[in-house]
Backbone as CSV, one residue per row, in Angstrom:
resi,resn,N_x,N_y,N_z,CA_x,CA_y,CA_z,C_x,C_y,C_z
1,MET,5.997,-9.917,-8.253,5.902,-8.493,-8.937,6.821,-7.738,-8.061
2,ARG,7.292,-6.726,-8.854,8.138,-5.637,-8.115,7.296,-4.323,-7.786
3,ILE,7.167,-4.031,-6.526,6.637,-2.695,-6.406,7.431,-2.022,-5.424
4,PHE,7.220,-0.635,-5.334,7.821,0.291,-4.410,6.915,0.785,-3.452
5,VAL,7.468,0.736,-2.016,6.670,1.008,-0.909,7.369,2.171,-0.133
6,ASN,6.906,3.374,-0.226,7.813,4.466,0.439,9.086,4.655,-0.226
7,GLY,9.257,4.191,-1.446,10.702,4.238,-2.018,11.296,3.095,-1.994
8,ASP,11.044,2.170,-1.120,11.737,0.892,-0.955,11.253,-0.192,-1.927
9,ARG,12.126,-0.960,-2.486,11.633,-2.032,-3.438,11.280,-3.192,-2.650
10,HIS,10.130,-3.811,-3.222,9.585,-4.972,-2.527,9.204,-6.108,-3.770
11,ASP,9.633,-7.276,-3.691,9.200,-8.335,-4.485,7.923,-9.032,-3.837
12,ILE,6.741,-8.978,-4.430,5.617,-9.570,-3.634,4.855,-10.499,-4.642
13,GLU,3.932,-11.288,-4.263,3.053,-12.214,-4.978,1.644,-11.513,-5.047
14,PRO,1.152,-10.924,-3.977,-0.319,-10.525,-3.870,-0.488,-9.480,-4.984
15,ALA,-1.661,-9.628,-5.451,-2.216,-8.816,-6.593,-3.036,-7.443,-6.521
16,THR,-3.522,-7.424,-5.171,-4.124,-6.333,-4.862,-3.490,-5.462,-3.813
17,LEU,-3.853,-4.251,-3.698,-3.192,-3.363,-2.669,-3.552,-4.018,-1.101
18,ALA,-4.809,-4.297,-0.968,-5.066,-4.910,0.463,-4.151,-6.093,0.733
19,LEU,-3.931,-7.141,-0.140,-3.203,-8.222,0.132,-1.707,-7.966,0.239
20,ALA,-1.297,-6.960,-0.586,0.175,-6.542,-0.383,0.433,-5.818,0.861
21,LEU,-0.535,-5.044,1.349,-0.351,-4.416,2.638,-0.184,-5.501,3.789
22,ASP,-1.141,-6.261,3.653,-1.074,-7.672,4.720,0.287,-8.358,4.627
23,ALA,0.768,-8.610,3.555,1.939,-9.410,3.299,3.220,-8.514,3.883
24,LEU,2.983,-7.171,3.724,4.324,-6.307,4.225,4.007,-5.892,5.568
25,GLY,2.937,-6.290,6.451,2.984,-6.187,7.792,2.123,-4.966,8.000
26,TYR,1.151,-4.555,7.124,0.408,-3.302,7.532,-1.039,-3.675,7.827
27,GLY,-1.213,-5.083,7.945,-2.611,-5.357,7.976,-3.349,-4.890,9.536
28,GLY,-4.486,-4.431,9.299,-5.199,-3.938,10.514,-4.709,-2.620,11.155
29,ARG,-3.683,-2.127,10.573,-3.211,-0.698,11.246,-4.029,0.436,10.506
30,LYS,-4.085,1.405,11.039,-4.706,2.597,10.607,-3.685,3.423,9.739
31,ILE,-3.927,3.436,8.541,-2.872,4.069,7.551,-3.757,4.599,6.381
32,ALA,-3.135,5.663,5.882,-3.481,6.200,4.631,-2.651,5.648,3.495
33,THR,-3.184,5.424,2.223,-2.506,4.764,1.176,-2.697,5.549,-0.096
34,ALA,-1.727,5.502,-0.918,-1.794,6.179,-2.291,-1.148,5.154,-3.217
35,VAL,-1.596,4.988,-4.386,-0.799,4.223,-5.569,-0.793,5.035,-6.641
36,ASN,0.500,5.262,-7.021,1.030,5.970,-8.063,0.512,7.485,-8.046
37,GLY,0.510,7.920,-6.667,0.114,9.419,-6.566,-1.322,9.648,-6.308
38,ARG,-2.103,8.443,-6.378,-3.655,8.777,-6.282,-4.181,7.962,-4.875
39,PHE,-4.648,8.795,-4.065,-5.233,8.400,-2.626,-6.047,7.161,-2.987
40,VAL,-5.921,6.089,-2.159,-6.700,5.040,-2.203,-7.447,4.737,-0.646
41,ALA,-8.885,4.838,-0.601,-9.409,4.930,0.632,-9.482,3.414,1.197
42,ALA,-9.413,3.192,2.459,-9.314,1.783,2.903,-10.413,0.748,2.245
43,PRO,-11.743,1.284,2.123,-12.549,0.285,1.619,-12.235,-0.181,0.057
44,ALA,-11.582,0.631,-0.545,-11.251,0.297,-1.982,-10.073,-0.556,-2.103
45,ARG,-9.241,-0.753,-1.130,-8.002,-1.427,-1.410,-7.955,-2.837,-1.830
46,PRO,-8.988,-3.599,-1.388,-9.320,-4.799,-2.014,-9.611,-4.960,-3.474
47,ALA,-10.064,-3.864,-4.046,-10.324,-3.811,-5.451,-9.304,-3.226,-6.405
48,VAL,-8.162,-2.712,-5.821,-7.060,-1.996,-6.431,-6.033,-3.136,-6.716
49,GLU,-6.104,-3.373,-8.180,-5.025,-4.195,-8.670,-3.803,-3.600,-8.921
50,LEU,-2.698,-4.310,-8.425,-1.344,-3.775,-8.555,-0.557,-4.368,-9.813
51,CYS,0.409,-3.409,-10.462,1.115,-3.868,-11.674,2.585,-3.663,-11.244
52,ASP,3.242,-4.408,-11.895,4.749,-4.297,-11.667,5.346,-3.008,-11.733
53,GLY,5.975,-2.490,-10.859,6.606,-1.232,-10.773,5.629,-0.009,-10.023
54,ASP,4.680,-0.518,-9.680,3.698,0.467,-9.056,4.452,1.178,-7.765
55,GLN,4.014,2.363,-7.615,4.628,3.262,-6.307,3.540,3.305,-5.382
56,ILE,3.757,2.589,-4.166,2.750,2.995,-3.088,3.190,3.689,-2.056
57,GLU,2.545,4.617,-1.438,2.817,5.377,-0.282,1.885,5.082,0.865
58,VAL,2.543,4.788,1.949,1.902,4.324,3.215,2.201,5.497,4.319
59,VAL,1.148,6.017,4.835,1.499,6.994,5.960,0.652,6.695,7.131
60,ALA,1.239,6.583,8.080,0.517,6.362,9.597,0.152,7.788,10.259
61,PRO,-0.864,7.829,10.763,-1.156,9.152,11.400,-0.284,9.286,12.627
62,MET,-0.007,10.380,13.039,0.962,10.802,14.297,0.095,11.508,15.335
63,GLN,0.333,11.149,16.531,-0.221,11.746,17.568,0.640,13.046,18.170
64,GLY,-0.130,13.852,18.725,0.639,15.197,19.331,-0.006,16.493,18.707
65,GLY,0.704,17.451,18.970,-0.080,18.839,18.684,0.998,20.008,18.650
């Protein structure tokens, strides 16, 4: 399946957002996610099925002030 993460194309096998994030190296990190412009909370990621062409945004919190 082809998805786009922060604008970059990735070909992956995992069918859920949680599995895709693990496969892409985001597993265990504190991040915020959105699929096709809709926020997805961390507890909901295992239930979010991905489709070919989905746009995923991943944002990591920044420290500082």
